[in-house]
N, C-alpha and C positions, 0 to 999 in steps of 0.2 A: 594457394596457399589457404591454409585452415584460418577461417574469419576469427579475429579477438572478439573477446566479449567485451561488449560497452562499459564504459562507466558513465554514468551520469550527474551532475551539478545541478543542483535544483535551487535558483535564486528565490522563486516563489516560496517553495520549503522555509526556505532561510526568514523571511521576512512575516512570514508567519509566526513561525516561531517566536519572535520579537515580539509584534501586537499583540501573539495568545499571553505572553508573559506579562506584556503592561497590561492584562483587562479590557482590551479593547472591544468593542462593540464592533460587530460588521467585521470582523477582521478580513474574510477573506475578499470581500467587493475593494477595503481598503487597500489591501497586498498587491491587489491587479491593476491599482490605480494611484498605489502611492510610488512602487518602486521606483528607486533610482537618487536617492538621498545618499551623500556621502558617506554614509556610515552601511549601505546597502553595499555599493561599489568596492568599498574595503572588506568588507565580509566575503563576498564574493569572489575579492582578488586573493584573498589568504586560504578558499578553498581551493583555488585553481592550484598555489603553491604546493598545498602538502601533497598532490600528486608528483612522482616519482617521474622523471623523463623516461625512464624506462617502460612504465606502464603503456598504455593503451590512451590515446588523446581523450581527454574526456569530454561530452557533451555536455553544454550550458545547455540546458530547458528553456527557452525564451517562450516554448510555442502556448502556455498558458496567457501571454501577456499579448494586448493589442497593440499598447505604446508603454514609452518609458516617459518619466517625471522631468517635467522641465529642466534643462542644465546635464542631463545623464547622458548627451550625445558630447560633450565635451570630457566626461568624466570616465566616459567610456573608452576615448584614445589613448589612454595609458593602456591598453589592454595591446595595444602593438606591442610595447616594448616587452610586456610578458609574454605574449604570445613566440617571440623571436628565442624566447628562454625556453617555455616550456609551452609548446603548441598546443593548440585544443580547437574545437568545432562549436562555434556558435549555431544553436538551430534555431531558425524564426520559422512562423506563420506566412504561407503567401498573401501579399496582400495587405502585410499591416506596416505600421510605421515601421515596425523594425526591421522589416526586411530593407528597406530603404537604406536604414540607419547601418546594418551589417553589410550590406553590398559596397558601404562608400567606406569600409575599414579594412587593412592590410592585415584580414584574420579569415583563418579558411572558414566557411558558413557552408551551412546545410536548410536548403529550404523547401518545407512539407506542406502539401497542400492540407486540408480542413478534416482530411481522414488519418493525418500522419504519414502519408506516402509521400518519398523522397521524391519529389518533382526535379528537383539542380541542386548541384554542389560546386562553390564559388572556393577555389582557394589562388592565392596569391603566387605561389610557386610550386616548385613541385614536390616536395617537401610532405607530402601526407603520407600519415601514418599507412603503408601499405598491409600489416597486420589485420587491419580493418575488413580487406577484402570484399564480398558480398554486401558489407553495411551500407557502403556507399552507391551501392549498383540504383540505378533509377526505377521508381516504385516500390523500393521497399519499404514495410510497416514499420516505423519508428515506434509506435506503440507497442506492438507486439516484442520487440527489441527493448523496450524500458521494462516491460513484465517479466522476461526474461533476465534481468540485471534485478530487476526485486528480488526474485523469488532465490537468485545467486546470494544477493546480500543478506537474505532471512536465513536461508540455510547454514550459511555462516556460523552464524547466531544461535542455531539451533543446542549445538553440544552443551551451552547453560542451562537449556532445559531438559534436558535427558535425564531421567531416573531411571535405573535398572535394579532388577532382582536382587536381594541379599546376594552373598558368597555362597556356593553350593546351592541354588534356588535357581529353575531355569526361568518361571512367570512368579510374577505378583497381582495380588487379586485388587483388582479398580475396586470403585465406589459403587459401580451398576452391576457389583458379582459377576464380572465374566473376568478372564484373566489376560495378559499381555506379558509379553519377554522385555518390555518395556514402559515408559509412562511419559507422556509429555507435560511438563507444568510450564506454562507461559510469564506464571509471576514474576520470575528469576528475570524475564526479556523487560514486561512491563515494568518493574520495579525503577528503569531508567528511563526519566523523562525524556530524554532525546530519542530515545529507539523508541517507547511511546507514540511520541508524536510524529516519530517518519513512519509507525505501523499506520495509523491516523490518516496520514497525507495518502497514503499510496492507497488503502482501500477509498477513499475518496476521490482518488486520480482512477481509479478502475470506475467507478462508478457512474465519475463523469467524463467517461473517454477523455481523460488527459485535461481536467478542469475546462472542458468545451461547450459541456452539456448543463442543464439544470439537473438537480438530484430530484426526482421525480416523486421519490415517497415523504412522506408528512411527519415520521418522525422514527427514529431508532428503536430497535427492542434489544435485549437483554436478558441473558439466563444465570447468568454466573459473573461471580466479583470480578476476574479479568477479565471478559469482556466488556463489563460497564467500565474498567480504568481506559479500555479503548474508546469507546463509544464517547466514553466523556470529554475527549480530547477532537473525536467526531462533531461533538455535540458543540463547541467549540469554534471550531473551523465552520459548523452551518447552525449557527446562533441561533436562525428562526424556526430550527425544527424541533419537537418534544424529543425527548428521554423515556422508555417505556423500561420499567422494571419486571422480570415473571420471578416470583422468589415462590421459594419453599415444593421447588420439582422433586426431588426426592429420587428414589431406586426405581420405587411403584406410585408414581404420585398420585394422587386423590385430585378431582378436580375441585372436591370442595375445601381444599386446605390450600391449592393451589391461588395464590393472589397476582392480580396485575397492576402495579402501584405506581404513581409519577404521573397519570395522566389521565384525567376524571371524560371516561367514556371514548372508546376507541372506534365509535360503530362507524364505518363508514370512513375510517383512515386507513391508508396507506402503508407499511410498515418495511422496516430496512431491519433485517436481524442483523446483529454483529456477535459474529462466534471467534473463540480463540481456536481451538481444534475440533476439525469435525472429523472421526473416526467410523462409526457405523451412523449416523446419521439422525440416532435418536430422539438428542435433544430440539433438532430442528425439528422434528416432526412432531415432538409434542407443544413448542411455541405455537408453530402453524396451526395445529388444532384446537389450542388455547385461545389463540386470536380470533378464528373462526367463530368460536363459541361465543366471544367480548363482541362480536359483528365489524371485526376489524380485517385486513388481510396482507399475507406478507408477499411483497414481488419481488425482491430478491433478500438472500443472505452472502454475507461476504464474511469468509472466514481468513485467520492468520495461516495455518496448515491445515492442509487437508489429505488424511491420511489414505486415502482411496479404498478403506476395507469395506465398505457398503457407501451406498447411495441414501439420503434421505428418500421416504415413499412421499411424501407430500408435495416436496419441494421440484419443479421442473429443473430439470438438468440445465437451461440453458440460464435458470435463477442464482443458480449458486457459482459465486466468484472465488476462486482462490488465489491469496498471493504468492504460496508456496504449495509446492507437493515434492514432499519428500520422502515418499514411499518407500520409493524401489533402494534408493540409498540408505535408507534403515534396514531394510529387509523387517516390519514390523510387522507381529504375530498376534493375532489377538484368538482367545479361543473362549467359546461358551462356558459358565459356571459348570456344568454338568459334563467338561470332556476333558477335566483336571482330577486325575484322584487323587485323595488324601496321602499325602509323603508324597508323591513322584514330583512337587513342583519344582 
């Protein structure tokens, strides 16, 4: 049977949303150590109940947590009744307090090692959703499964970002004087605060391997307003990191007119570039160059959508992290400015 696509529910994201809206300092540390209050359990219960029974069993991702708050064990006990009405998996890490807690519950549980590989599946009956197929196989990489789910969720929201040429025209001229058969504007997506923080959370998830590693960069850097919105949420999740803004890039930027602001002196700093859309990689290369000239270095680039039209020249292949790669489904085409004759667009 073909494996059913997974659905994740993320308690850490739910807790972070509450703390960020409340203006809390060190929200990530607090979210990872303070989860388990009655409101947290209520929010998680509602998230589970929103999934229809006919859908795949959702995976409750507790892997970022080492433990949960005092009293949470009693509160989570009520999940037993919910599980009988609407089954789900709890996903926990080997050797954590949560593993022992989950094993005591009458709930299906997936236990992973520190590399997100499944090492054990506990289930109280034979009711396991057969549609998951290979997902439950020992050694399955749930980090990759999670990445595929994020790709799917963002792909489902892509339609709101696509603009097409006017009727009767095949291509539209872009700001860099090239031509494309469609244009992706992520502003429509990040105008929804919940979706914007979802994107930022998933970027952080990818950068820290599921919130299990420290962020190696000293600051985030952006080069457009849309990326700035996303980076602002990342800057709240990691509030000990700086945010660098590169301004005035333009079509053919002059290094004398381009400014790097919001950080005094990036010499010796390690930077993580946040991008909304990577198509030709031009903006990525420019920011690499500008950062180098200022004495900083871009260690990694993380983008929302990667159209795979071309790769940046100055970014190493393994340093570019993409949440969603929709190019094949979109059939995106991009032409140089001189390849489209006047009147035939």
